C-alpha positions as CSV (number, residue, x, y, z in Angstrom):
1,M,23.2,31.7,-26.6
2,V,24.9,35.0,-25.7
3,V,22.7,37.5,-23.9
4,G,23.6,41.1,-24.0
5,N,24.3,43.0,-20.8
6,H,21.2,45.2,-21.3
7,V,18.9,42.2,-21.7
8,R,20.5,40.5,-18.8
9,D,20.0,43.5,-16.5
10,S,16.4,43.8,-17.6
11,L,15.8,40.1,-16.8
12,D,17.5,40.6,-13.3
13,T,15.3,43.6,-12.7
14,L,12.1,41.6,-13.7
15,Q,13.2,38.7,-11.4
16,N,13.7,41.1,-8.5
17,R,10.3,42.6,-9.0
18,V,8.7,39.1,-9.2
19,D,10.5,38.1,-6.0
20,S,9.3,41.2,-4.3
21,F,5.7,40.8,-5.4
22,T,5.7,37.1,-4.4
23,D,7.1,38.1,-0.9
24,K,4.3,40.7,-0.5
25,V,1.6,38.3,-1.6
26,T,3.0,35.6,0.8
27,K,3.0,38.0,3.7
28,K,-0.5,39.3,2.9
29,G,-1.7,35.8,2.4
30,A,-0.4,34.7,5.8
31,A,-2.0,37.8,7.4
32,L,-5.3,37.0,5.7
33,T,-5.2,33.4,6.7
34,K,-4.6,34.4,10.3
35,A,-7.4,36.9,10.2
36,L,-9.8,34.2,8.7
37,M,-8.7,31.7,11.4
38,N,-9.4,34.3,14.1
39,L,-12.8,35.0,12.6
40,R,-13.6,31.4,12.5
41,G,-12.7,31.0,16.1
42,M,-14.9,34.0,17.1
43,L,-17.8,32.5,15.1
44,T,-17.3,29.1,16.8
45,A,-17.2,30.6,20.2
46,R,-20.4,32.7,19.5
47,K,-22.2,29.6,18.1
48,S,-21.2,27.7,21.2
49,L,-22.5,30.5,23.5
50,E,-25.7,30.8,21.6
51,G,-26.1,27.0,21.8
52,A,-25.6,27.1,25.5
53,V,-28.2,29.9,25.9
54,A,-30.6,28.0,23.7
55,G,-30.2,25.0,26.0
56,Y,-32.2,26.9,28.6
57,S,-35.1,27.7,26.1
58,S,-38.3,25.7,25.8
59,F,-39.6,24.5,22.5
60,M,-42.3,22.4,20.8
61,V,-42.7,20.7,17.4
62,P,-46.0,21.6,15.6
63,A,-48.7,19.0,15.9
64,G,-52.0,18.3,14.3
65,E,-52.8,20.1,11.0
66,A,-49.9,22.5,11.6
67,A,-47.4,19.6,11.3
68,R,-48.3,19.1,7.7
69,T,-46.7,22.5,6.8
70,V,-43.4,21.6,8.6
71,D,-40.3,21.1,6.4
72,L,-39.0,17.8,7.9
73,Q,-35.4,18.4,6.8
74,K,-35.3,21.8,8.5
75,V,-36.5,20.4,11.9
76,F,-35.0,16.9,12.0
77,Q,-31.7,15.3,10.9
78,I,-32.2,11.7,9.8
79,F,-29.7,9.0,10.5
80,D,-30.0,5.4,9.1
81,T,-27.4,3.4,11.1
82,P,-24.7,1.4,9.2
83,R,-26.0,-2.0,10.5
84,A,-29.6,-1.4,9.5
85,I,-31.3,-3.5,6.9
86,D,-34.5,-3.1,4.8
87,G,-33.9,0.7,4.5
88,P,-34.1,3.4,3.7
89,S,-36.2,5.0,6.5
90,S,-39.4,6.8,5.7
91,W,-39.8,9.8,8.1
92,K,-42.5,12.4,7.4
93,M,-44.7,15.0,9.1
94,S,-48.4,14.1,9.2
95,H,-50.2,15.3,12.4
96,G,-47.0,14.3,14.1
97,L,-43.6,12.7,13.3
98,V,-44.1,9.4,11.5
99,Q,-41.7,6.6,10.5
100,S,-43.3,4.0,8.3
101,S,-40.6,1.7,7.0
102,K,-39.5,-1.6,8.5
103,I,-35.8,-0.6,8.6
104,G,-34.0,-2.3,11.4
105,A,-31.3,-4.7,12.6
106,A,-30.9,-8.2,11.2
107,P,-31.8,-10.8,13.8
108,V,-28.7,-12.2,15.7
109,P,-28.9,-15.7,17.1
110,A,-28.2,-15.7,20.8
111,D,-25.3,-18.1,20.5
112,R,-23.6,-15.9,18.0
113,A,-24.2,-12.5,19.6
114,T,-20.9,-11.1,20.9
115,A,-21.9,-7.5,21.7
116,E,-25.2,-5.7,21.6
117,F,-25.6,-2.8,19.2
118,I,-28.4,-0.3,18.3
119,A,-29.4,-0.4,14.6
120,G,-32.3,1.2,12.9
121,T,-33.1,4.9,12.1
122,F,-33.1,8.1,14.1
123,A,-34.7,11.5,13.6
124,A,-32.9,14.0,15.8
125,I,-34.2,17.5,16.4
126,R,-31.8,20.0,14.8
127,N,-30.0,22.9,16.4
128,K,-30.8,22.0,20.0
129,R,-28.4,21.4,22.8
130,V,-30.5,21.2,26.0
131,F,-29.5,20.7,29.6
132,D,-32.1,20.3,32.4
133,G,-35.8,20.2,31.8
134,A,-38.9,18.1,31.0
135,F,-39.4,16.5,27.6
136,S,-42.7,14.9,26.7
137,T,-44.3,13.2,23.7
138,K,-47.1,10.8,22.9
139,F,-46.6,7.9,20.6
140,F,-48.7,5.3,18.8
141,A,-46.8,2.3,17.6
142,V,-47.8,-0.6,15.2
143,G,-45.6,-3.7,14.9
144,T,-43.4,-6.0,16.9
145,G,-39.9,-4.4,16.7
146,S,-38.5,-1.8,18.9
147,F,-38.5,2.0,19.1
148,G,-37.7,4.7,21.5
149,I,-36.7,8.2,22.4
150,A,-33.1,9.3,22.5
151,F,-32.0,12.1,24.8
152,R,-28.8,13.9,25.4
153,F,-28.3,12.8,21.8
154,K,-25.1,13.8,20.1
155,N,-25.1,11.2,17.3
156,P,-26.1,7.6,16.8
157,E,-22.9,6.5,18.6
158,N,-23.4,8.7,21.7
159,H,-26.7,9.2,23.5
160,Y,-29.2,7.7,26.0
161,L,-32.1,5.7,24.6
162,L,-35.4,4.9,26.3
163,E,-36.3,1.8,24.3
164,F,-39.6,0.0,24.1
165,R,-38.7,-3.6,22.9
166,H,-41.2,-6.2,21.9
167,G,-40.7,-9.8,23.0
168,E,-40.4,-11.2,19.5
169,I,-37.0,-9.6,18.8
170,R,-33.6,-10.7,20.0
171,N,-35.0,-13.9,21.5
172,D,-36.4,-12.3,24.6
173,P,-39.2,-14.3,26.2
174,K,-41.0,-11.1,27.0
175,G,-40.8,-7.5,25.9
176,I,-39.3,-4.8,28.2
177,V,-38.9,-1.1,28.5
178,R,-35.4,0.0,29.3
179,V,-32.8,2.8,29.2
180,V,-29.5,2.2,27.5
181,R,-26.4,4.4,27.2
182,V,-24.7,4.3,23.9
183,K,-21.2,5.6,24.3
184,E,-18.8,5.4,21.4
185,G,-21.1,2.8,20.0
186,K,-20.9,0.5,23.0
187,V,-24.3,-0.3,24.6
188,S,-24.8,-0.4,28.4
189,E,-28.1,-1.0,30.1
190,M,-28.8,1.7,32.8
191,T,-32.2,0.5,34.1
192,K,-35.2,-1.5,32.9
193,G,-38.8,-2.2,33.8
194,P,-40.4,-5.6,34.3
195,E,-40.8,-8.1,31.5
196,D,-44.4,-7.0,30.8
197,G,-44.5,-7.1,27.1
198,G,-42.8,-3.7,26.6
199,F,-45.7,-2.1,24.8
200,L,-49.1,-2.8,23.2
201,S,-49.3,-2.4,19.5
202,S,-51.8,0.2,18.3
203,A,-52.1,1.7,21.8
204,T,-51.3,5.3,22.8
205,Y,-48.7,6.2,25.4
206,K,-47.3,9.4,26.9
207,V,-43.6,9.7,27.9
208,T,-42.1,12.4,30.1
209,I,-38.3,12.5,30.6
210,I,-37.2,14.8,33.4
211,S,-33.5,15.6,33.5
212,K,-31.7,17.4,36.3
213,K,-27.9,17.5,36.0
214,H,-26.9,13.8,36.0
215,S,-30.2,12.4,37.3
216,F,-33.1,11.3,35.1
217,D,-36.7,10.4,36.0
218,I,-39.0,8.8,33.3
219,V,-42.7,8.5,33.5
220,I,-44.6,6.2,31.0
221,E,-48.4,6.5,30.9
222,G,-50.7,4.2,29.0
223,L,-53.6,6.3,27.8
224,N,-57.3,5.3,27.3
225,E,-59.5,6.6,24.5
226,K,-60.2,9.8,26.5
227,G,-56.4,10.5,26.8
228,E,-56.4,9.7,30.5
229,A,-53.7,7.6,32.2
230,K,-54.9,4.1,32.9
231,E,-51.4,2.7,33.8
232,T,-48.1,4.3,34.9
233,R,-44.6,3.0,34.9
234,K,-41.6,4.8,36.2
235,L,-37.8,4.5,35.6
236,S,-34.9,6.4,37.2
237,F,-31.1,6.4,36.8
238,S,-28.1,8.6,37.3
239,D,-25.1,8.9,34.9
240,S,-22.7,11.7,34.0
241,S,-21.6,10.6,30.5
242,F,-23.5,13.3,28.6
243,G,-24.2,16.7,30.0
244,S,-26.2,18.0,27.2
245,G,-27.6,17.1,23.8
246,T,-30.8,17.1,21.7
247,F,-33.7,14.7,21.5
248,G,-34.2,12.1,18.8
249,F,-36.7,9.4,17.9
250,F,-35.7,5.8,17.0
251,T,-37.4,2.8,15.3
252,N,-36.2,-0.7,14.5
253,G,-38.3,-3.1,12.5
254,M,-41.6,-1.4,13.3
255,E,-44.5,-1.2,10.8
256,S,-45.0,2.4,11.8
257,V,-44.6,4.7,14.8
258,T,-46.1,8.2,15.3
259,F,-44.6,10.7,17.8
260,D,-47.0,13.5,18.6
261,E,-47.2,16.6,20.9
262,I,-43.5,16.8,21.1
263,D,-42.7,19.4,23.8
264,Y,-39.7,20.5,25.9
265,K,-39.9,22.8,28.9
266,A,-36.5,24.0,30.0
267,A,-35.6,24.3,33.7
268,K,-34.8,27.8,34.9
269,C,-31.2,28.9,34.5
270,V,-30.1,29.9,37.9
271,G,-26.9,31.9,38.1
272,K,-24.4,31.6,40.9
């Protein structure tokens, strides 16, 4: 097809205009993308700063009748671990934080166990990245599985866990209370108490976890009907794997566990 010079010139002019417009859009798009990336970086830095400041703030989770009005999903993030069975978990707020399903890990025969793992369900407190301070809670557990309190919690693969383990699981002759470090999913035992049964089902306990830099002191009190301590156990350890994190609650194969009077008092931030 023969195209006249006039038509050809018009097409060339249109092509030049399209090329010019495309170039301008490309440049503006690149500038806009850079501006958005800078803004994202500023927001990330601000969020990190606010998280660090919040790490020196005390907090508590409503208890009693006030707990019934708490939106669980806004306060806690729930994790059911990949190796858990008999799920899903059933976390709710009712006078305290309650988990009432038997989700947990499948029993592993001792002669086939190659590496220990933590399986079950976690409820981690959202939007908290704390440093030094004292965390306390009361709990009332029913069943013969295991449960505990995670601290310096980042995710189910990275945290410390104060675990109350009944003697009927994992072929232990007696139950124990211990602290494990879960780092990249690998479990290492940091310290443990005597083989004294671990815990009594349907009994009330109070736990206080005091963290100071890389040192941790844990006090476990068995309470009588008046709420007074009738027995006390203490555990301590030092480790620098996790400098900060939130708190979480863990259950494995329990009929139900209630965590109540959840409170954290931050240590004072002392500037240099």
